[in-house]
C-alpha positions in Angstrom: 57.2 61.1 43.9 59.8 59.1 42.0 59.6 59.5 38.3 60.0 56.8 35.6 63.8 56.8 35.4 64.1 56.4 39.2 61.9 53.3 39.0 64.1 51.9 36.2 67.1 52.6 38.4 65.5 50.6 41.3 64.5 47.8 38.9 68.1 47.5 37.8 69.3 47.4 41.5 67.1 44.4 42.3 66.9 42.6 39.0 69.4 40.0 40.3 66.7 38.7 42.7 64.9 37.2 39.7 65.0 33.4 39.8 64.9 33.3 43.7 62.2 31.9 45.9 60.3 34.0 48.4 60.8 32.8 52.0 58.7 35.4 53.7 56.4 38.4 52.8 54.3 40.8 54.7 54.1 44.4 56.0 51.2 46.6 56.9 50.0 46.5 53.3 46.3 45.7 52.8 47.3 43.1 50.2 47.3 39.5 51.3 50.9 38.2 51.0 50.7 34.5 51.7 50.4 33.8 47.9 54.0 34.9 47.5 55.7 32.5 49.9 57.5 29.6 48.1 57.1 31.3 44.7 59.9 32.2 42.4 60.3 35.8 41.3 60.3 35.6 37.5 61.0 39.1 36.5 61.3 42.7 37.7 59.6 45.3 35.4 58.4 48.8 35.4 55.6 50.7 33.9 56.2 54.4 34.5 56.0 55.0 38.2 55.0 51.4 39.0 57.5 48.7 40.1 56.3 45.3 39.1 57.5 42.0 40.7 56.1 39.2 38.5 55.4 35.7 39.8 53.7 32.8 38.0 50.5 33.3 40.1 50.3 37.1 39.9 52.3 40.4 40.0 53.0 42.7 42.9 52.6 46.4 41.8 54.4 48.8 44.1 53.8 52.5 44.0 56.2 54.6 46.1 53.7 57.4 46.6 55.1 60.8 47.4 57.8 59.8 49.9 58.3 56.1 49.4 61.6 54.3 49.5 63.2 50.9 49.2 66.0 49.5 51.4 67.9 46.4 50.3 69.1 44.2 53.2 68.5 47.1 55.6 65.5 48.2 57.7 64.2 51.4 59.3 63.0 51.7 62.9 59.4 51.8 61.6 57.6 48.9 60.0 57.8 48.4 56.3 54.7 48.9 54.2 55.7 45.8 52.3 58.6 43.4 52.6 59.7 40.3 50.7 62.5 38.0 51.8 64.7 35.7 49.7 66.4 33.7 52.4 68.9 36.0 54.1 68.3 38.8 51.6 65.3 41.2 51.8 63.6 44.0 50.1 61.8 46.5 52.4 59.5 49.1 51.0 58.4 52.1 53.1 55.5 54.5 52.6 54.5 52.4 49.6 51.3 50.9 48.3 51.4 47.2 47.2 48.7 45.6 45.2 48.2 42.2 43.4 47.6 42.2 39.7 46.0 39.1 38.3 46.7 37.8 34.8 49.1 38.9 32.0 50.5 42.4 32.5 49.8 43.2 28.9 46.1 43.3 29.8 46.8 46.0 32.4 49.5 48.1 30.9 50.3 49.7 27.5 54.0 50.1 27.1 53.6 52.2 24.0 53.3 55.3 26.2 56.2 54.4 28.6 58.9 57.0 28.0 61.7 54.5 28.7 60.2 51.4 27.2 61.6 49.8 24.0 58.0 49.5 23.0 57.4 53.3 23.2 55.6 54.3 20.0 55.7 57.9 18.8 52.8 57.6 16.3 50.6 56.3 19.1 51.5 59.1 21.5 51.0 61.7 18.7 47.5 60.3 18.3 46.9 60.7 22.0 48.0 64.3 21.7 45.3 64.8 19.0 42.7 63.2 21.3 43.6 65.7 24.1 43.8 68.9 22.1 42.0 71.0 24.6 44.4 70.2 27.4 47.4 72.4 28.2 50.7 70.6 27.4 51.9 71.2 30.9 48.9 69.3 32.3 49.0 66.5 29.6 52.6 65.7 30.3 51.5 64.6 33.8 48.8 62.3 32.4 50.3 58.8 33.0 48.1 57.3 30.2 49.8 59.5 27.7 53.3 60.2 29.1 53.9 57.2 31.3 56.7 57.9 33.8 56.8 61.7 33.4 56.9 63.6 36.7 57.3 67.3 37.5 61.0 67.5 36.9 60.9 65.8 33.5 57.8 67.9 32.6 59.6 71.2 33.4 62.9 70.2 31.7 61.4 68.9 28.5 59.1 71.9 28.0 62.1 74.2 28.3 64.2 72.1 25.9 61.4 72.0 23.4 60.8 75.7 23.8 57.1 75.3 24.7 55.2 77.3 27.2 53.4 75.1 29.8 50.1 76.8 29.1 50.1 76.0 25.4 46.9 74.2 24.3 47.9 71.0 22.7 45.8 71.7 19.6 47.7 75.0 19.0 51.1 73.3 18.9 52.4 72.6 15.3 53.1 69.0 14.5 56.9 69.7 14.1 57.0 71.1 17.6 55.0 68.1 19.0 57.6 65.8 17.5 60.4 67.9 19.0 58.7 67.6 22.4 58.4 63.8 22.1 62.1 63.6 21.1 63.1 65.7 24.1 60.9 63.6 26.5 62.7 60.4 25.5 66.1 62.1 25.4 65.8 63.7 28.8 64.4 60.5 30.4 67.5 58.6 29.3 69.7 61.5 30.6 67.9 61.4 33.9 68.6 57.6 34.2 72.3 58.0 33.3 72.7 60.7 36.0 71.0 58.4 38.5 73.4 55.7 37.7 76.4 58.0 37.9 75.3 59.7 41.1 75.1 63.1 39.4 71.4 63.6 39.2 70.4 67.3 39.1 73.8 68.5 37.9 72.5 69.3 34.4 69.2 70.9 35.1 68.6 73.8 32.6 65.5 75.3 34.2 64.3 73.3 37.2 65.3 75.2 40.4 67.3 77.7 38.3 67.1 81.5 38.5 68.4 82.5 35.0 67.6 81.2 31.6 70.7 79.7 30.0 69.5 80.7 26.5 68.7 84.4 26.9 69.6 85.3 30.5 66.0 86.1 31.4 64.7 85.6 34.9 63.2 82.1 35.3 59.5 82.4 36.5 58.1 80.1 39.1 54.3 79.6 39.3 51.6 77.1 40.1 50.1 76.5 36.6 47.4 74.5 35.0 44.7 72.3 36.4 47.3 70.3 38.2 48.6 73.4 40.0 52.1 72.0 40.0 55.1 74.2 40.7 56.5 75.1 37.4 59.8 76.8 36.3 59.8 78.3 32.9 61.2 81.2 30.7 58.4 83.3 29.4 60.8 84.8 26.9 61.9 81.8 24.9 59.2 79.2 25.7 56.6 79.9 23.1 52.9 80.2 24.0 51.4 79.2 20.6 48.2 81.1 19.5 45.3 79.2 17.8 46.3 78.1 14.3 44.3 80.0 11.6 42.3 78.0 9.1 43.2 78.5 5.5 40.7 81.0 4.0 38.9 80.2 0.7 39.0 82.9 -1.8 36.4 83.2 -4.6 38.0 83.8 -7.9 35.9 86.4 -9.9 34.6 85.1 -13.2 36.1 86.7 -16.3 33.9 88.8 -18.6 
């Protein structure tokens, strides 16, 4: 499934269609498409793994599912899930789900959790970590309401870079380490996008699909971990599995004679 940076890459590829009128729309989507014809595309946005085509009478939300793709001015032999034409130009989405969103996008989406949004808010995400203290950090990173745009590759890479074991309970992770994690999420998401733009994606993976830890030479472990049972690469030597934090004990000071 494409991760947040891949959707931003697609957004940038089709942003120049903004301002143009739709001349045809369709596909085998269950969404009715007649409302798009004759309407001007106002803006292309993303929220995590959602591509958003905004018009004055609604927004098309496109999810590329596990194996979805977009072709610009090209077609496959199979029918498109959803297509939209701008005169001679066309966007064809395959193995994708298209839905109409009514009303302002701000009522549907919270960009404070989007890892590549200028509106991303660290304090807000830290609060969400507190609210989900009993989850493992490996699972929570895949929660799109907390880490919008994170997929399995980003999850694996940032846990390694933040030196956190995927099975750490969130409540056991010290605040300073949580902040490091959030910094690494944003940093790697931007690195991911830069590599997509340069055509070098995957060239700098430190742990994903690797065999040896670049920090200590230990063998990288591969396992299906957490409730999500997603394939995870990690180093059990340098990624810390934090134990429960001990509460400060209260000592009684004996009274003097």
